[in-house]
PAKOLVEX-303983 format. One record per residue (C-alpha): residue in three letters; x, y, z. Coordinates in steps of 0.001 Angstrom, whole numbers, padded with zeros to 6 digits. Example, Ala and Ser with C-alpha at 12.3 -4.5 7.8 and 13.67 -1.06 7.14 Angstrom:
REM residues 2
("ALA" (012300 -004500 007800)) ("SER" (013670 -001060 007140)) 
REM end
This chain:
REM residues 329
("MET" (075127 103679 092376)) ("PRO" (076598 106494 091745)) ("VAL" (075284 107379 088104)) ("SER" (075884 110181 086024)) ("PRO" (073029 110662 082817)) ("MET" (074704 112660 080713)) ("PRO" (077319 109396 079150)) ("GLU" (075974 107723 076920)) ("ASN" (076404 104727 078372)) ("PRO" (075829 106108 082162)) ("LYS" (078156 104115 085174)) ("LEU" (075498 101854 087391)) ("PHE" (076776 100480 090928)) ("VAL" (074888 098365 092922)) ("ASN" (076098 097679 096644)) ("ASN" (076775 093804 097123)) ("ILE" (077735 093340 093156)) ("PRO" (080810 091501 092235)) ("TYR" (082012 094305 088443)) ("GLU" (083950 093411 086095)) ("LEU" (086444 096844 085357)) ("CYS" (089370 097612 082694)) ("THR" (090782 099850 081957)) ("SER" (093422 100366 078641)) ("VAL" (096312 102767 077270)) ("GLN" (095606 104630 074183)) ("SER" (098799 103599 071988)) ("GLY" (101577 101332 073390)) ("LEU" (102635 098585 076186)) ("PRO" (104137 101346 078474)) ("LEU" (102014 098469 081298)) ("VAL" (105713 097120 081237)) ("PRO" (106250 094027 084108)) ("THR" (109144 096154 085308)) ("GLU" (110177 096494 089103)) ("TYR" (110098 100084 089029)) ("MET" (106209 099568 087084)) ("LYS" (104914 097462 089385)) ("ILE" (106113 099993 092453)) ("LEU" (104070 102680 090681)) ("ILE" (100634 100473 089633)) ("GLN" (100766 099522 093248)) ("GLY" (100798 102265 095640)) ("ALA" (098811 103951 093537)) ("MET" (096453 101107 093456)) ("ALA" (096253 101560 096832)) ("ALA" (096317 105217 097747)) ("ALA" (093487 104028 095266)) ("GLN" (091762 101334 098414)) ("SER" (092830 103037 100718)) ("LEU" (091021 106469 099750)) ("TYR" (087962 104717 098201)) ("PRO" (087115 101269 100042)) ("VAL" (086548 099091 096928)) ("THR" (086729 094418 097616)) ("ILE" (089270 093808 094871)) ("CYS" (089048 090209 094408)) ("HIS" (091170 089105 091250)) ("TYR" (093380 091252 089288)) ("ILE" (095715 091441 085697)) ("VAL" (098321 094076 085048)) ("MET" (098771 093618 081254)) ("ALA" (101102 095551 079030)) ("ASN" (097899 098250 077905)) ("HIS" (095040 097349 080092)) ("ILE" (093965 096319 083295)) ("HIS" (091592 094097 084198)) ("PHE" (090172 094040 088315)) ("LEU" (087317 092092 090212)) ("ILE" (085350 093299 092204)) ("VAL" (082911 093209 094513)) ("VAL" (080889 096797 095214)) ("LYS" (080267 097869 098918)) ("ASP" (080101 101229 098494)) ("PRO" (078973 102303 095124)) ("ALA" (079551 106063 095024)) ("ASP" (083493 104495 095960)) ("VAL" (083997 102916 091853)) ("PRO" (084508 105774 089984)) ("ARG" (086090 107838 092974)) ("PHE" (088756 104738 092805)) ("MET" (089082 104745 088760)) ("ASP" (089287 107810 088518)) ("TYR" (092268 108775 091348)) ("PHE" (093718 105307 090303)) ("LYS" (094019 106350 086481)) ("THR" (094695 110086 087389)) ("GLU" (097221 108953 089575)) ("LEU" (099214 106554 087864)) ("ALA" (098478 108208 084732)) ("HIS" (100730 111265 086010)) ("CYS" (103767 109285 086791)) ("ILE" (103597 107108 083776)) ("ASN" (103665 110542 081455)) ("ARG" (106784 111439 083404)) ("LEU" (107948 108793 082720)) ("LEU" (107489 108881 079215)) ("GLY" (108173 113359 078724)) ("ALA" (104757 112993 077222)) ("THR" (103371 115921 080798)) ("GLY" (100263 117078 078494)) ("ARG" (098025 114140 076640)) ("SER" (095716 111440 077658)) ("PHE" (097345 108339 078919)) ("TRP" (093718 106118 079261)) ("MET" (091207 105594 077141)) ("ALA" (087830 107857 077980)) ("GLY" (086385 106091 080441)) ("TYR" (086586 101707 081661)) ("ASP" (084464 099164 081502)) ("SER" (082179 098095 084194)) ("VAL" (080328 095659 083760)) ("MET" (078002 093259 086372)) ("ILE" (078645 090049 086988)) ("LEU" (074842 088080 088202)) ("SER" (076190 084397 088665)) ("PRO" (079020 082517 090230)) ("GLU" (078863 080931 086753)) ("LYS" (080272 083857 085102)) ("PHE" (082203 085159 087816)) ("ILE" (083969 081148 087874)) ("GLY" (084416 082210 083913)) ("ARG" (086162 085378 084246)) ("ILE" (088323 084784 086473)) ("ILE" (089820 082253 084134)) ("TYR" (089828 084314 081624)) ("LEU" (091290 087313 083887)) ("TYR" (093821 084319 084281)) ("GLY" (094104 083283 080872)) ("ASN" (095832 086039 079283)) ("PRO" (098813 085284 078843)) ("SER" (098972 082328 077063)) ("GLU" (095707 083379 075231)) ("VAL" (097406 086261 073566)) ("GLY" (100763 084191 073294)) ("LEU" (103086 086093 076537)) ("VAL" (103259 083191 079101)) ("THR" (102299 079310 078071)) ("SER" (100871 079732 082046)) ("ILE" (099939 082672 084430)) ("GLU" (102405 081575 087111)) ("LYS" (105321 082310 084526)) ("PHE" (104118 086274 083889)) ("PRO" (106008 087753 085344)) ("GLY" (102849 091027 085328)) ("LEU" (101433 092348 088218)) ("ASN" (098591 089850 089230)) ("SER" (096573 088644 092395)) ("PHE" (097384 085216 090701)) ("GLY" (098808 084227 094213)) ("VAL" (097029 084519 096766)) ("LEU" (094453 082460 095840)) ("SER" (094624 080307 097818)) ("SER" (094198 083052 101057)) ("GLU" (090650 084086 103362)) ("GLU" (092865 086910 102093)) ("THR" (096228 089002 101658)) ("ILE" (097486 092903 102710)) ("THR" (100179 093377 101788)) ("PHE" (101620 098010 102113)) ("HIS" (103127 099903 099078)) ("LYS" (104342 103577 099650)) ("LYS" (103071 106254 096994)) ("ILE" (105039 106893 094248)) ("SER" (104423 110878 093155)) ("ARG" (104371 112473 089877)) ("ASN" (107120 114851 091163)) ("GLU" (109217 111729 091901)) ("CYS" (109267 110523 088804)) ("PHE" (111493 112008 085611)) ("ARG" (112202 111653 081652)) ("LEU" (113726 107855 080727)) ("PRO" (116756 107628 078554)) ("GLU" (116016 106746 074786)) ("ARG" (116574 102833 074682)) ("ARG" (116682 100086 076895)) ("LEU" (117122 100826 080331)) ("SER" (119902 099142 081941)) ("GLN" (119461 096850 085046)) ("GLN" (121866 099096 087512)) ("PHE" (119394 101465 086054)) ("GLN" (116300 100382 086505)) ("LYS" (117221 098736 090843)) ("GLU" (118992 102329 090509)) ("LEU" (115431 104105 089634)) ("VAL" (113857 101249 092090)) ("GLN" (116129 102101 095031)) ("SER" (114575 106227 094036)) ("PHE" (111196 105066 094166)) ("LEU" (111504 102989 098548)) ("ASP" (114318 106472 099085)) ("GLY" (111376 109210 098882)) ("LYS" (109446 110569 101136)) ("GLY" (105517 109013 099826)) ("LEU" (103571 107889 102270)) ("THR" (102857 103374 102350)) ("TYR" (098765 102411 101857)) ("LYS" (097376 099071 102526)) ("LEU" (096446 097060 100019)) ("LYS" (094162 094491 100261)) ("ILE" (092815 091559 097813)) ("GLU" (090550 089199 098567)) ("PRO" (089639 086352 096066)) ("TRP" (086395 084949 098155)) ("ALA" (084693 087421 098875)) ("TRP" (082690 087242 095817)) ("MET" (081106 083803 097396)) ("GLN" (078209 085849 099620)) ("CYS" (076671 087756 096827)) ("TYR" (075495 084964 095214)) ("THR" (072078 082803 097055)) ("ARG" (073424 079509 094942)) ("SER" (078077 080001 096045)) ("LYS" (077254 080838 099744)) ("GLY" (078551 078360 101578)) ("SER" (079955 075906 098698)) ("ASN" (082885 074250 099439)) ("ARG" (085971 077044 098018)) ("GLU" (088247 074032 098029)) ("THR" (086000 071953 094929)) ("ILE" (085746 075323 093580)) ("LEU" (089172 075971 093267)) ("GLU" (090297 072645 091892)) ("GLU" (087269 073374 089174)) ("PHE" (088865 076602 088362)) ("LEU" (092271 075538 088327)) ("SER" (090967 072433 085935)) ("LYS" (089210 074398 083850)) ("LEU" (092121 077571 083659)) ("ARG" (094734 074635 082925)) ("LYS" (092921 073067 079814)) ("GLU" (092553 075338 078831)) ("GLU" (096417 077358 078659)) ("ASN" (097760 073265 078091)) ("SER" (095492 073332 074557)) ("ARG" (096986 077632 073568)) ("THR" (100613 075700 073993)) ("THR" (099763 072732 071120)) ("LYS" (098814 075930 069318)) ("LEU" (100698 078849 069253)) ("ALA" (103763 077887 067449)) ("LYS" (106317 080613 069696)) ("PHE" (105589 082443 073117)) ("ILE" (107721 085765 073930)) ("GLY" (108391 084439 076813)) ("ARG" (109435 085770 080751)) ("THR" (112274 087247 080007)) ("ALA" (111847 089227 077084)) ("LEU" (108487 090917 078596)) ("ILE" (111165 092009 081618)) ("ALA" (113293 093565 079107)) ("GLN" (109983 095393 077560)) ("GLU" (109915 098786 075942)) ("ILE" (108386 101591 078313)) ("ARG" (108104 103396 074807)) ("LYS" (106738 099849 072733)) ("GLN" (104751 100967 069721)) ("TYR" (101843 099476 069515)) ("LYS" (098139 100281 068631)) ("SER" (095914 098496 070414)) ("THR" (092940 096852 068771)) ("ARG" (090857 096082 072228)) ("SER" (087673 097067 071881)) ("GLY" (086616 096264 075001)) ("LEU" (082655 093756 076314)) ("LYS" (080562 096858 076048)) ("MET" (077991 095001 077802)) ("ILE" (076056 095451 080480)) ("CYS" (075560 092742 082475)) ("LEU" (077382 089772 082031)) ("SER" (074719 086252 083691)) ("ASP" (074520 082364 082154)) ("CYS" (071164 082665 082228)) ("ILE" (069725 085151 079801)) ("GLU" (065425 085221 081158)) ("GLN" (067806 087516 084561)) ("ARG" (070242 089229 082503)) ("LYS" (066757 090012 080053)) ("HIS" (065191 091519 083523)) ("VAL" (067864 093865 084981)) ("ILE" (068816 095150 081836)) ("GLY" (065146 096227 081329)) ("ILE" (065069 097756 084570)) ("ILE" (069194 099322 084267)) ("LYS" (067165 101667 081221)) ("THR" (064361 102092 082213)) ("GLN" (065843 104098 085223)) ("ILE" (068917 106027 083329)) ("SER" (065796 106773 080900)) ("LEU" (063968 108523 083287)) ("ALA" (067395 109571 084717)) ("ARG" (068321 111956 082097)) ("LYS" (063933 113166 080713)) ("ALA" (064552 114390 084133)) ("TYR" (068784 115814 083084)) ("GLN" (066318 117632 080136)) ("LYS" (063963 119252 082582)) ("ARG" (066209 120815 084438)) ("LYS" (068636 122543 081635)) ("LEU" (065203 124019 080918)) ("GLY" (064826 125154 083652)) ("ASP" (062143 122552 086279)) ("LEU" (064317 123083 089409)) ("SER" (061519 120275 091064)) ("ALA" (062904 117489 088893)) ("LEU" (064480 115207 090552)) ("PRO" (066257 111980 089720)) ("PRO" (065783 108489 090271)) ("PRO" (067376 107637 093401)) ("GLY" (070435 106628 093292)) ("PHE" (071407 108550 089936)) ("PHE" (072988 112607 089973)) ("PHE" (073555 115482 087972)) ("PRO" (076307 116620 087238)) ("GLY" (077722 118171 090413)) ("GLY" (075147 117308 092056)) ("ALA" (074651 114984 094964)) ("LEU" (073784 111439 094729)) ("ILE" (070942 111286 096126)) ("ALA" (070305 106926 097367)) ("ASN" (071147 104160 095992)) ("LEU" (068951 102034 093755)) ("VAL" (067067 099079 096425)) ("LEU" (067361 096199 092776)) ("PRO" (065407 093241 093512)) ("ASN" (067240 090218 094833)) ("PHE" (067732 089091 091165)) ("LEU" (071344 087569 091969)) ("LEU" (071917 083278 090695)) 
REM end
């Protein structure tokens, strides 16, 4: 569980626990659902996972933010995965925008511990219900943006993607790109010298993390999940007069201006049991407090001051993974 005591909200990752990660761009809607953008995103994602093997259960790429639902194996891999993925993708997209040297992403990212299977299923529904909720398309099947909905019926899915380097990216013309131009851009990426990496999606890996879901019937859970998702999508279709639609989304311009109002989850953990949530938050806050006190002592010259297990001082090595009680439902 690598955590720096420096940030206001330190990151905390614990082995064998599911998390939701979410990262947002600073401005605009640059993560357009075009083929060239999909190549960039999947290549960066596959390379990041190959270097830092995070178990990805579900993901969706919206125009200005990305959600991941993961299971932590080695806690030290999660921040490294996110840092690598964000850095590599930012360099490529900034090259396309002609905006090298600027910050592409909002600082940091949300990382929320999901403590119960009911909450995890709720977050899956939220992810795949995102496109209809914001008026893009009427159902997730019609959404052209990258997502893992199509692998729900699989145990795991492995695909291979070429990692595109920043040097292969160039400033795009400031006009709507023709289909021919985009085809040539895609082909130039595919013909490049970048390495190919494996991307593994494991949509059901989270079930083994919870006592209540171990041994549960996957088909029953999937049927119930799809029923709830369809109900939400149908409700939105009734309420919203018009959706942007698949065709318009595919034709979206990478430089479209948009000011995000997203605020993120801003919480440590999710559970359908309030007592469980309070208990875990109490444990985490105590450990964070001890880490900060040790850090302040170290800054004053007390080299004997050590962080709690699982925390590290900036520039220091990880001591050990924090061992928490078995609190998952």
